[in-house]
C-alpha positions as CSV (number, residue, x, y, z in Angstrom):
1,M,-338.0,10.5,-144.4
2,I,-335.1,9.7,-142.1
3,Q,-333.6,13.1,-142.5
4,S,-336.7,15.2,-141.9
5,S,-337.3,13.2,-138.6
6,H,-333.9,14.1,-137.0
7,P,-333.5,10.7,-135.4
8,L,-330.3,9.9,-133.0
9,L,-330.4,6.2,-133.9
10,V,-331.9,4.6,-136.8
11,C,-332.2,0.6,-137.2
12,L,-333.4,-0.4,-140.9
13,Q,-334.1,-4.3,-141.1
14,E,-334.7,-5.9,-144.5
15,S,-332.7,-3.0,-146.0
16,K,-331.9,-5.2,-149.2
17,F,-328.3,-3.5,-149.3
18,E,-325.5,-6.0,-150.2
19,E,-323.1,-3.0,-150.0
20,I,-323.3,0.6,-148.8
21,S,-320.6,3.1,-149.5
22,D,-320.1,6.2,-147.6
23,S,-321.6,8.3,-150.2
24,L,-324.7,6.2,-150.3
25,G,-325.1,6.1,-146.7
26,K,-324.9,9.9,-146.5
27,E,-327.2,10.3,-149.1
28,F,-330.1,8.5,-147.5
29,L,-329.3,9.0,-144.0
30,G,-328.1,12.4,-144.0
31,Q,-325.0,14.1,-142.4
32,R,-326.3,14.1,-139.0
33,L,-326.3,10.0,-138.8
34,S,-322.7,10.4,-139.7
35,N,-321.6,6.9,-138.5
36,F,-323.2,3.7,-139.6
37,S,-322.8,-0.1,-139.9
38,F,-324.6,-2.6,-141.7
39,L,-325.1,-6.5,-142.0
40,P,-325.3,-7.2,-145.8
41,A,-328.4,-8.5,-147.6
42,T,-328.2,-12.1,-149.1
43,G,-329.4,-11.4,-152.5
44,V,-333.2,-9.7,-152.0
45,R,-333.4,-11.0,-148.6
46,G,-332.1,-9.5,-145.2
47,G,-329.9,-6.7,-144.4
48,I,-329.5,-4.5,-141.4
49,V,-328.3,-0.8,-141.3
50,L,-327.6,0.7,-138.0
51,A,-326.8,4.5,-137.9
52,W,-326.2,7.0,-135.2
53,D,-325.6,10.7,-134.2
54,D,-321.8,11.1,-133.1
55,D,-323.0,13.6,-130.5
56,Y,-325.4,11.0,-129.1
57,I,-323.1,8.0,-129.0
58,G,-321.3,9.1,-126.0
59,D,-324.3,8.0,-123.8
60,F,-324.1,4.6,-125.5
61,D,-320.6,4.1,-124.3
62,L,-321.8,5.3,-120.6
63,I,-324.6,2.5,-120.7
64,W,-322.3,-0.3,-121.8
65,D,-319.6,0.8,-119.4
66,S,-322.1,0.9,-116.4
67,I,-323.3,-2.8,-117.4
68,G,-320.0,-4.0,-118.0
69,R,-318.8,-2.7,-114.7
70,W,-322.0,-4.1,-113.0
71,L,-321.4,-7.5,-114.4
72,G,-317.6,-7.4,-114.2
73,C,-317.6,-8.4,-117.7
74,S,-315.0,-6.9,-119.7
75,S,-316.2,-7.7,-123.2
76,L,-319.0,-5.3,-122.5
77,L,-316.8,-2.5,-121.9
78,P,-316.2,-0.2,-124.9
79,E,-312.6,0.5,-124.1
80,H,-312.1,-3.3,-125.1
81,W,-314.2,-3.2,-128.3
82,K,-312.1,-3.6,-131.6
83,Q,-313.3,-2.1,-134.8
84,H,-315.4,-4.5,-136.7
85,S,-316.5,-4.3,-140.2
86,T,-320.1,-5.8,-139.6
87,I,-322.7,-5.6,-136.7
88,D,-322.5,-9.5,-136.6
89,D,-318.7,-9.5,-136.0
90,W,-319.1,-6.9,-133.3
91,F,-321.8,-8.8,-131.4
92,L,-320.0,-12.1,-131.5
93,E,-317.0,-10.2,-129.9
94,L,-319.2,-8.6,-127.5
95,A,-321.0,-11.6,-126.4
96,G,-318.8,-14.4,-127.2
97,K,-318.9,-17.5,-129.3
98,G,-319.3,-20.4,-127.0
99,N,-322.2,-22.2,-126.1
100,D,-322.0,-22.4,-122.4
101,G,-324.5,-20.9,-119.9
102,A,-322.3,-17.8,-119.1
103,T,-321.9,-17.1,-122.9
104,K,-325.8,-17.5,-123.5
105,G,-326.5,-15.2,-120.3
106,V,-324.1,-12.3,-122.0
107,C,-325.7,-12.7,-125.4
108,T,-329.2,-12.1,-123.6
109,L,-327.9,-9.4,-121.7
110,A,-326.3,-7.7,-124.7
111,I,-329.6,-8.0,-126.5
112,L,-331.4,-6.6,-123.4
113,V,-328.9,-3.4,-123.3
114,I,-329.5,-3.0,-127.2
115,W,-333.2,-3.4,-126.9
116,A,-333.0,-0.7,-123.8
117,I,-331.1,1.7,-126.0
118,W,-333.4,1.3,-128.9
119,C,-336.5,2.1,-126.4
120,E,-334.9,5.2,-125.1
121,R,-333.5,6.5,-128.1
122,N,-335.5,9.6,-128.0
123,A,-336.4,9.6,-124.5
124,E,-335.1,12.4,-122.0
125,K,-333.9,9.8,-119.5
126,S,-330.5,9.9,-117.8
127,V,-327.9,7.2,-118.4
128,Q,-328.3,6.3,-114.7
129,R,-331.8,5.7,-115.2
130,I,-331.6,3.7,-118.4
131,V,-328.7,1.6,-116.5
132,E,-331.1,1.0,-113.6
133,E,-334.0,-0.1,-115.8
134,I,-331.6,-2.6,-117.5
135,N,-330.5,-3.9,-114.1
136,D,-334.3,-4.3,-113.2
137,T,-335.2,-5.7,-116.5
138,A,-332.2,-8.3,-116.3
139,R,-333.4,-9.5,-112.9
140,L,-337.1,-9.7,-114.3
141,W,-335.9,-11.6,-117.3
142,G,-334.1,-14.0,-115.2
143,N,-337.0,-14.6,-112.9
144,A,-339.1,-15.4,-116.0
145,G,-337.1,-18.2,-117.0
146,A,-333.9,-16.6,-118.9
147,E,-331.8,-19.2,-116.7
148,H,-328.5,-18.2,-118.4
149,L,-328.9,-14.5,-117.8
150,A,-330.4,-15.2,-114.3
151,A,-327.1,-17.0,-113.3
152,L,-325.1,-14.0,-114.3
153,V,-327.5,-11.6,-112.6
154,V,-327.7,-13.5,-109.5
155,V,-324.0,-14.0,-109.1
156,I,-323.7,-10.3,-109.1
157,S,-326.5,-9.4,-107.0
158,S,-325.2,-11.8,-104.2
159,E,-321.8,-9.9,-104.0
């Protein structure tokens, strides 16, 4: 089913996989989704699989780069990312491990960027348009009560 719909990005929740070999990934994801990462299940609970088309991923890097530069946040710049074995490790490196307001704001923003990319996965929008929508949504979320995100956005917007 996944292969027949020709997706650019796939996120499977509750995958139940404790381990996914390259051969198993290619078997159920197909050749087009040549890269994948996963968060393993614990027993029969949980598991997340994220897979993407390499030809499409370049746009992700441009989106993250634009957002990182907009905020002046080097952890959001793809050029500073390290290779990670799990999505959890990548997210913690990206957003930070602290409990302060800035870390919480970056976590919220990272979730927003991931969500925006997911929503636009098959849209024919430009990277610039997606980044503008992320900027607008970040401000909207800040105004709606995401105080740590609002602090990031307000500081950057007032410069």
